[in-house]
C-alpha positions in Angstrom: -1.9 -0.6 -30.9 -1.3 -0.5 -27.1 1.8 1.7 -27.4 -0.1 4.0 -29.8 -3.0 4.4 -27.3 -0.6 5.1 -24.5 1.2 7.7 -26.6 -2.1 9.3 -27.6 -3.2 9.5 -24.0 0.0 11.3 -23.1 -0.6 13.7 -25.9 -4.2 14.2 -24.7 -2.9 15.2 -21.3 -0.6 17.9 -22.8 -3.4 19.1 -25.2 -5.8 19.4 -22.2 -3.4 21.5 -20.1 -2.4 23.6 -23.0 -6.0 24.3 -24.0 -7.1 25.2 -20.5 -4.1 27.4 -20.1 -5.0 29.3 -23.3 -8.7 29.7 -22.4 -7.8 30.8 -18.8 -5.4 33.3 -20.2 -8.0 34.7 -22.6 -10.6 35.0 -19.9 -8.0 36.7 -17.6 -6.7 39.1 -20.2 -10.2 40.2 -21.4 -11.7 40.4 -18.0 -13.0 43.8 -17.0 -15.2 43.9 -13.9 -16.8 40.4 -13.7 -18.6 41.2 -10.5 -20.4 44.2 -12.0 -21.0 42.3 -15.3 -22.7 39.6 -13.3 -24.9 42.1 -11.5 -25.8 44.1 -14.6 -27.1 47.6 -13.8 -27.8 46.7 -10.2 -25.4 48.2 -7.6 -23.0 45.8 -5.8 -22.5 46.4 -2.1 -18.9 46.7 -0.8 -19.5 43.5 1.3 -20.6 41.5 -1.7 -17.6 42.8 -3.8 -15.2 42.0 -1.0 -16.6 38.5 -0.5 -16.5 37.6 -4.3 -13.0 39.2 -4.7 -11.6 37.0 -1.9 -13.4 33.9 -3.0 -12.2 33.9 -6.6 -8.8 35.6 -5.9 -9.7 38.6 -8.0 -7.4 40.7 -5.9 -4.4 38.9 -7.3 -3.5 40.7 -10.5 -0.6 40.6 -13.0 1.2 37.6 -14.3 1.8 36.2 -10.8 -1.9 36.5 -10.0 -2.9 34.8 -13.2 -0.7 31.7 -12.6 -1.8 31.6 -8.9 -5.4 31.4 -10.0 -4.7 29.0 -12.8 -2.8 26.5 -10.7 -5.4 26.8 -8.0 -8.0 25.9 -10.6 -5.9 22.9 -11.9 -5.3 21.6 -8.4 -9.0 21.6 -7.6 -9.8 20.1 -11.1 -7.4 17.2 -10.4 -9.4 16.5 -7.3 -12.7 16.4 -9.3 -13.8 19.9 -8.2 -14.7 22.3 -11.0 -15.2 25.1 -8.5 -18.0 27.6 -8.1 -19.3 30.1 -10.6 -19.6 33.8 -9.8 -23.3 33.1 -9.1 -22.2 30.9 -6.2 -23.5 27.7 -7.9 -21.3 24.6 -8.2 -20.1 24.3 -11.8 -20.2 20.5 -11.5 -23.9 20.6 -10.7 -24.6 23.1 -13.5 -22.8 20.9 -16.0 -24.5 17.7 -14.7 -27.9 19.4 -15.2 -27.1 20.8 -18.7 -25.0 17.9 -20.0 -27.8 15.4 -20.7 -29.8 18.0 -22.7 -26.8 18.9 -24.9 -25.9 15.2 -25.3 -29.4 14.4 -26.5 -29.3 17.4 -28.9 -25.9 16.3 -30.3 -27.0 12.7 -30.7 -30.1 13.8 -32.6 -27.9 15.9 -34.9 -25.3 13.2 -35.5 -28.1 10.6 -36.1 -29.7 12.9 -38.7 -26.3 13.2 -40.4 -25.7 9.4 -40.4 -29.2 8.2 -41.4 -29.9 10.8 -44.1 -26.5 12.1 -45.0 -24.6 8.9 -45.3 -27.5 7.0 -46.9 -28.1 9.7 -49.5 -24.4 10.0 -50.1 -24.1 6.3 -50.9 -27.0 6.5 -53.4 -25.6 9.7 -55.0 -22.1 8.1 -55.3 -23.5 5.0 -56.9 -25.7 7.0 -59.3 -23.1 9.7 -60.0 -24.2 12.3 -62.6 -27.9 11.3 -62.2 -30.9 13.4 -61.2 -30.6 12.4 -57.5 -26.9 13.2 -57.4 -27.3 16.6 -58.9 -30.3 17.4 -56.7 -28.5 16.5 -53.5 -25.4 18.5 -54.5 -27.6 21.5 -55.1 -29.5 21.1 -51.8 -26.3 20.5 -49.8 -24.7 23.6 -51.4 -27.8 25.6 -50.3 -27.6 24.3 -46.7 -23.9 24.9 -46.4 -24.4 28.5 -47.6 -26.9 29.3 -44.8 -25.3 29.9 -41.4 -27.0 28.4 -38.3 -27.8 31.8 -36.9 -30.1 32.3 -39.9 -31.3 28.7 -40.4 -32.4 28.3 -36.7 -34.8 31.3 -36.6 -36.2 30.4 -40.0 -36.9 26.8 -39.0 -38.4 28.0 -35.7 -40.7 30.4 -37.4 -41.9 28.3 -40.3 -41.9 24.8 -38.7 -42.7 25.8 -35.2 -44.8 29.0 -35.3 -46.5 29.0 -38.7 -47.0 25.3 -39.3 -47.0 24.1 -35.7 -45.2 20.8 -36.5 -42.7 21.3 -33.7 -42.7 23.2 -30.4 -41.1 26.7 -31.0 -39.1 26.5 -27.8 -37.9 23.6 -25.8 -38.3 24.9 -22.2 -36.6 24.0 -19.0 -37.0 20.2 -19.2 -37.3 19.5 -22.9 -38.7 16.2 -24.2 -37.3 14.3 -27.2 -40.0 15.8 -29.5 -39.1 19.3 -28.3 -35.4 18.7 -29.1 -36.1 17.2 -32.5 -36.3 20.4 -34.5 -33.3 22.0 -32.9 -31.4 18.7 -33.3 -32.2 18.7 -37.1 -31.1 22.3 -37.4 -27.9 21.6 -35.5 -27.2 18.5 -37.6 -28.1 20.1 -40.9 -24.5 21.3 -41.7 -23.1 18.0 -40.6 -25.7 16.2 -42.8 -24.7 18.2 -45.9 -21.0 17.7 -45.3 -21.4 14.0 -44.6 -23.5 13.6 -47.7 -20.9 15.2 -50.0 -18.0 13.4 -48.3 -19.7 10.0 -48.6 -20.8 10.7 -52.2 -17.2 11.6 -53.2 -15.7 8.6 -51.4 -18.2 6.1 -52.8 -17.9 7.5 -56.4 -14.1 7.2 -56.2 -14.2 3.6 -54.9 -16.7 2.6 -57.5 -14.1 3.3 -60.1 -11.4 1.2 -58.4 -9.8 -1.9 -59.8 -11.1 -4.2 -57.1 -14.7 -3.2 -58.0 -14.1 -4.0 -61.6 -12.6 -7.3 -60.6 -15.6 -8.1 -58.4 -18.0 -7.3 -61.2 -16.1 -9.5 -63.6 -16.4 -12.4 -61.1 -20.2 -12.0 -61.2 -20.7 -10.6 -57.7 -24.1 -8.9 -57.3 -24.1 -5.1 -57.0 -25.5 -5.2 -53.5 -22.6 -7.3 -52.2 -20.0 -5.2 -54.0 -21.4 -2.0 -52.5 -22.3 -3.4 -49.0 -19.1 -5.4 -48.3 -16.3 -3.8 -50.3 -17.2 -0.2 -51.4 -19.0 0.9 -48.3 -16.3 -0.3 -45.9 -13.5 1.5 -47.7 -15.6 4.6 -48.2 -16.6 4.9 -44.5 -13.0 5.7 -43.3 -13.1 9.4 -44.1 -16.8 9.6 -43.1 -16.1 8.1 -39.7 -13.2 10.6 -39.2 -15.6 13.5 -39.9 -18.5 12.1 -37.8 -16.3 11.3 -34.8 -14.8 14.8 -34.7 -18.2 16.3 -35.5 -19.8 14.8 -32.4 -17.5 16.9 -30.3 -18.1 19.9 -32.5 -21.9 19.5 -32.2 -21.7 19.5 -28.4 -19.5 22.6 -28.3 -21.1 24.4 -31.2 -24.7 24.3 -29.9 -24.5 27.9 -28.5 -26.7 29.4 -31.3 -29.2 26.6 -31.5 -29.7 26.3 -27.8 -30.0 30.1 -27.5 -32.7 30.3 -30.3 -34.8 27.4 -29.0 -34.2 28.3 -25.3 -32.6 25.0 -24.4 -30.8 25.0 -21.1 -27.8 23.0 -22.3 -24.0 23.4 -22.2 -23.9 25.9 -25.0 -26.6 28.1 -23.4 -24.6 28.1 -20.1 -21.3 28.8 -21.9 -22.8 31.8 -23.7 -24.2 33.1 -20.5 -20.8 32.7 -18.8 -19.0 34.6 -21.6 -21.6 37.4 -21.5 -21.3 37.9 -17.7 -17.5 37.4 -17.7 -18.0 34.4 -15.5 -14.4 33.0 -15.9 -14.7 29.9 -13.7 -17.9 28.8 -15.5 -16.4 29.3 -19.0 -13.2 27.5 -18.2 -15.0 24.7 -16.4 -17.3 24.0 -19.4 -14.5 24.3 -21.9 -12.4 21.9 -19.9 -15.1 19.2 -20.1 -15.6 19.9 -23.8 -11.9 19.5 -24.5 -12.0 16.1 -22.8 -14.9 15.0 -24.9 -13.3 16.3 -28.1 -10.0 14.5 -27.4 -11.8 11.2 -26.5 -13.8 11.4 -29.8 -10.5 11.8 -31.7 -9.0 8.8 -30.0 -12.0 6.6 -30.7 -11.9 7.6 -34.4 -8.2 6.7 -34.7 -8.9 3.3 -33.1 -11.8 2.7 -35.5 -9.4 3.1 -38.4 -7.9 -0.3 -37.7 -11.3 -1.8 -37.4 -12.6 -0.5 -40.7 -9.3 -1.1 -42.6 -7.1 -4.0 -41.5 -4.3 -2.6 -43.6 -3.9 0.3 -41.0 -1.6 -0.6 -38.2 -0.3 1.7 -35.5 3.2 1.4 -34.1 
């Protein structure tokens, strides 16, 4: 296990540098005039343009300029400095402010998927072919067919504006209650996928030989499901949920935009819109680290859930 973890950590280092290089290249290749994009329609004085050009090395063009700026960014990153955005704000401070908000939002979404998705999936798998099973399959198919960009405004209008059950927008310092509706919207696709995945896994394990053996020995249904079936069925579900936590944190752009949540996704979208390359690369670098750590934790949990799995 120790050698496997060390090998995975080395792979994570290569994946991190490879991802940041690709993102930096995309921002560099598609960059027009980031200074004017940041200012919008307002005029930029020559002094302001000269200062920003020198600060962010925008005068260095071509392949040589790209690698100069990239290695300068990596050198500062290894020192713990994410640099400055084009708005002259420290990227580390911006991420530190937005990170707790997005983390709360992602945890609400993953909690919704675990509590409702996994629980309903277990019941549907045990009662395969029943009314509950068919109803959940139909509902999850409906949820999976509605993209977040449509589901979020609908939930905001009906549950927030018309019925008044939740605040329509979260605001600058959102409370847990204000994040509840966007968290449910963000986790709805994960809930549907986790439910269907759990249902399929439980139904397959319920037809296994070890379940028939346990039933023939007279073990109660609760023990068979809770001790044997559930543990074996959770392996693919844990894989999905572990990776999905990283996806939720990086995929909250639409949800945070609709509900006006000042999180990571909101800042990432603003950075892309204003061609703020340092901000985009800085946020993506942090999200890549989170995603890689989630994958490593999932792989380690394999051995915990199934003793037959051993890494060499």
